[in-house]
C-alpha positions as YAML, in Angstrom:
chain: A
units: angstrom
residues:
- id: 1
  name: UNK
  ca: [117.68, 84.41, 105.30]
- id: 2
  name: UNK
  ca: [114.23, 85.81, 104.79]
- id: 3
  name: UNK
  ca: [111.58, 83.23, 104.04]
- id: 4
  name: UNK
  ca: [109.00, 83.46, 101.31]
- id: 5
  name: UNK
  ca: [105.50, 83.91, 102.69]
- id: 6
  name: UNK
  ca: [102.33, 82.19, 101.56]
- id: 7
  name: UNK
  ca: [100.19, 85.02, 100.28]
- id: 8
  name: UNK
  ca: [97.24, 83.25, 98.65]
- id: 9
  name: UNK
  ca: [94.30, 82.09, 100.79]
- id: 10
  name: UNK
  ca: [93.70, 79.00, 98.66]
- id: 11
  name: UNK
  ca: [97.17, 77.69, 99.58]
- id: 12
  name: UNK
  ca: [96.32, 77.93, 103.29]
- id: 13
  name: UNK
  ca: [93.06, 76.06, 102.64]
- id: 14
  name: UNK
  ca: [94.85, 73.39, 100.61]
- id: 15
  name: UNK
  ca: [97.45, 72.90, 103.35]
- id: 16
  name: UNK
  ca: [94.68, 72.53, 105.95]
- id: 17
  name: UNK
  ca: [92.76, 70.01, 103.83]
- id: 18
  name: UNK
  ca: [95.49, 67.90, 102.22]
- id: 19
  name: UNK
  ca: [98.63, 68.52, 104.24]
- id: 20
  name: UNK
  ca: [100.21, 66.43, 106.97]
- id: 21
  name: UNK
  ca: [99.37, 67.82, 110.39]
- id: 22
  name: UNK
  ca: [100.96, 67.60, 113.80]
- id: 23
  name: UNK
  ca: [99.98, 69.48, 116.95]
- id: 24
  name: UNK
  ca: [102.40, 70.34, 119.72]
- id: 25
  name: UNK
  ca: [101.99, 72.33, 122.93]
- id: 26
  name: UNK
  ca: [102.54, 75.74, 121.35]
- id: 27
  name: UNK
  ca: [101.96, 75.34, 117.62]
- id: 28
  name: UNK
  ca: [100.13, 73.24, 115.02]
- id: 29
  name: UNK
  ca: [102.11, 72.55, 111.83]
- id: 30
  name: UNK
  ca: [100.69, 71.69, 108.40]
- id: 31
  name: UNK
  ca: [103.09, 70.58, 105.64]
- id: 32
  name: UNK
  ca: [102.21, 70.08, 101.98]
- id: 33
  name: UNK
  ca: [104.58, 69.57, 99.02]
- id: 34
  name: UNK
  ca: [104.65, 72.73, 96.90]
- id: 35
  name: UNK
  ca: [103.61, 72.20, 93.27]
- id: 36
  name: UNK
  ca: [105.37, 75.40, 92.18]
- id: 37
  name: UNK
  ca: [108.68, 74.64, 93.90]
- id: 38
  name: UNK
  ca: [110.47, 74.14, 90.57]
- id: 39
  name: UNK
  ca: [109.32, 77.50, 89.26]
- id: 40
  name: UNK
  ca: [110.34, 79.23, 92.48]
- id: 41
  name: UNK
  ca: [113.73, 77.50, 92.29]
- id: 42
  name: UNK
  ca: [114.38, 79.12, 88.89]
- id: 43
  name: UNK
  ca: [113.42, 82.56, 90.25]
- id: 44
  name: UNK
  ca: [115.64, 82.15, 93.32]
- id: 45
  name: UNK
  ca: [119.07, 83.80, 92.85]
- id: 46
  name: UNK
  ca: [120.78, 80.79, 94.52]
- id: 47
  name: UNK
  ca: [118.84, 78.33, 92.33]
- id: 48
  name: UNK
  ca: [117.75, 76.32, 95.39]
- id: 49
  name: UNK
  ca: [114.39, 75.00, 96.50]
- id: 50
  name: UNK
  ca: [112.71, 77.09, 99.18]
- id: 51
  name: UNK
  ca: [109.86, 76.63, 101.63]
- id: 52
  name: UNK
  ca: [106.92, 78.97, 101.62]
- id: 53
  name: UNK
  ca: [105.87, 79.65, 105.21]
- id: 54
  name: UNK
  ca: [102.52, 80.94, 106.43]
- id: 55
  name: UNK
  ca: [101.67, 82.06, 109.96]
- id: 56
  name: UNK
  ca: [98.21, 82.05, 111.50]
- id: 57
  name: UNK
  ca: [97.48, 83.75, 114.81]
- id: 58
  name: UNK
  ca: [93.78, 84.16, 115.60]
- id: 59
  name: UNK
  ca: [92.10, 86.93, 117.55]
- id: 60
  name: UNK
  ca: [91.49, 84.47, 120.38]
- id: 61
  name: UNK
  ca: [95.19, 84.79, 121.18]
- id: 62
  name: UNK
  ca: [94.92, 88.47, 122.10]
- id: 63
  name: UNK
  ca: [95.17, 91.99, 120.77]
- id: 64
  name: UNK
  ca: [97.29, 93.19, 117.87]
- id: 65
  name: UNK
  ca: [100.42, 93.68, 119.98]
- id: 66
  name: UNK
  ca: [100.18, 90.16, 121.42]
- id: 67
  name: UNK
  ca: [99.53, 88.61, 118.02]
- id: 68
  name: UNK
  ca: [102.53, 90.41, 116.50]
- id: 69
  name: UNK
  ca: [104.75, 89.22, 119.35]
- id: 70
  name: UNK
  ca: [103.59, 85.62, 118.88]
- id: 71
  name: UNK
  ca: [104.31, 85.87, 115.13]
- id: 72
  name: UNK
  ca: [107.84, 87.14, 115.82]
- id: 73
  name: UNK
  ca: [108.49, 84.33, 118.28]
- id: 74
  name: UNK
  ca: [107.17, 81.67, 115.89]
- id: 75
  name: UNK
  ca: [109.26, 83.08, 113.05]
- id: 76
  name: UNK
  ca: [112.36, 83.00, 115.24]
- id: 77
  name: UNK
  ca: [111.64, 79.43, 116.38]
- id: 78
  name: UNK
  ca: [111.30, 78.35, 112.74]
- id: 79
  name: UNK
  ca: [114.52, 80.18, 111.80]
- id: 80
  name: UNK
  ca: [116.47, 78.53, 114.63]
- id: 81
  name: UNK
  ca: [115.14, 75.09, 113.71]
- id: 82
  name: UNK
  ca: [116.04, 75.57, 110.04]
- id: 83
  name: UNK
  ca: [119.50, 76.89, 110.91]
- id: 84
  name: UNK
  ca: [120.39, 74.05, 113.32]
- id: 85
  name: UNK
  ca: [118.74, 71.07, 111.65]
- id: 86
  name: UNK
  ca: [118.02, 72.07, 108.06]
- id: 87
  name: UNK
  ca: [114.34, 71.61, 107.21]
- id: 88
  name: UNK
  ca: [113.67, 69.83, 103.89]
- id: 89
  name: UNK
  ca: [112.87, 72.37, 101.16]
- id: 90
  name: UNK
  ca: [110.15, 72.59, 98.51]
- id: 91
  name: UNK
  ca: [107.09, 72.62, 100.81]
- id: 92
  name: UNK
  ca: [104.25, 74.80, 101.95]
- id: 93
  name: UNK
  ca: [104.44, 75.10, 105.74]
- id: 94
  name: UNK
  ca: [101.60, 76.65, 107.75]
- id: 95
  name: UNK
  ca: [102.30, 77.39, 111.41]
- id: 96
  name: UNK
  ca: [99.21, 77.96, 113.57]
- id: 97
  name: UNK
  ca: [99.71, 79.44, 117.04]
- id: 98
  name: UNK
  ca: [97.94, 77.93, 120.03]
- id: 99
  name: UNK
  ca: [96.93, 79.75, 123.22]
- id: 100
  name: UNK
  ca: [100.04, 78.62, 125.09]
- id: 101
  name: UNK
  ca: [102.30, 80.36, 122.55]
- id: 102
  name: UNK
  ca: [101.59, 83.71, 124.23]
- id: 103
  name: UNK
  ca: [103.79, 82.90, 127.22]
- id: 104
  name: UNK
  ca: [106.34, 80.80, 125.31]
- id: 105
  name: UNK
  ca: [109.92, 81.73, 124.45]
- id: 106
  name: UNK
  ca: [111.49, 81.16, 121.04]
- id: 107
  name: UNK
  ca: [113.54, 78.28, 122.48]
- id: 108
  name: UNK
  ca: [110.32, 76.55, 123.63]
- id: 109
  name: UNK
  ca: [108.91, 76.91, 120.15]
- id: 110
  name: UNK
  ca: [112.17, 75.65, 118.65]
- id: 111
  name: UNK
  ca: [111.94, 72.46, 120.75]
- id: 112
  name: UNK
  ca: [108.31, 71.95, 119.67]
- id: 113
  name: UNK
  ca: [109.17, 72.50, 116.02]
- id: 114
  name: UNK
  ca: [112.15, 70.13, 116.12]
- id: 115
  name: UNK
  ca: [109.90, 67.42, 117.58]
- id: 116
  name: UNK
  ca: [107.15, 68.11, 115.03]
- id: 117
  name: UNK
  ca: [109.41, 68.27, 111.98]
- id: 118
  name: UNK
  ca: [111.13, 65.04, 112.99]
- id: 119
  name: UNK
  ca: [107.72, 63.37, 113.25]
- id: 120
  name: UNK
  ca: [106.81, 64.75, 109.81]
- id: 121
  name: UNK
  ca: [110.18, 63.49, 108.45]
- id: 122
  name: UNK
  ca: [111.23, 66.99, 107.43]
- id: 123
  name: UNK
  ca: [114.55, 66.88, 109.33]
...
């Protein structure tokens, strides 16, 4: 399933300011309840709540190729976590890559995300 992306900058800022935060070895996760979840539920063909996910990978991580690879790995780690454990829906989730994510595998990121989402009571 393809996830809906956060496209507005103000939603990233709001998640950073007001959201719950947890930092792991490879990724920092911000979670904030989505005010427009009900509206998005009506637009969804399955009529289910969805999470809007945003990825942040800074230029400190590396060049464009490296940043794209890190984004793919983070996306896959999130997908595996959601598939195995079922992340609670109706939230804005911002995933920020750390320097160690460059050498990480998707399974490493999955383990980090499982730990983080359990701490945030999302699983």
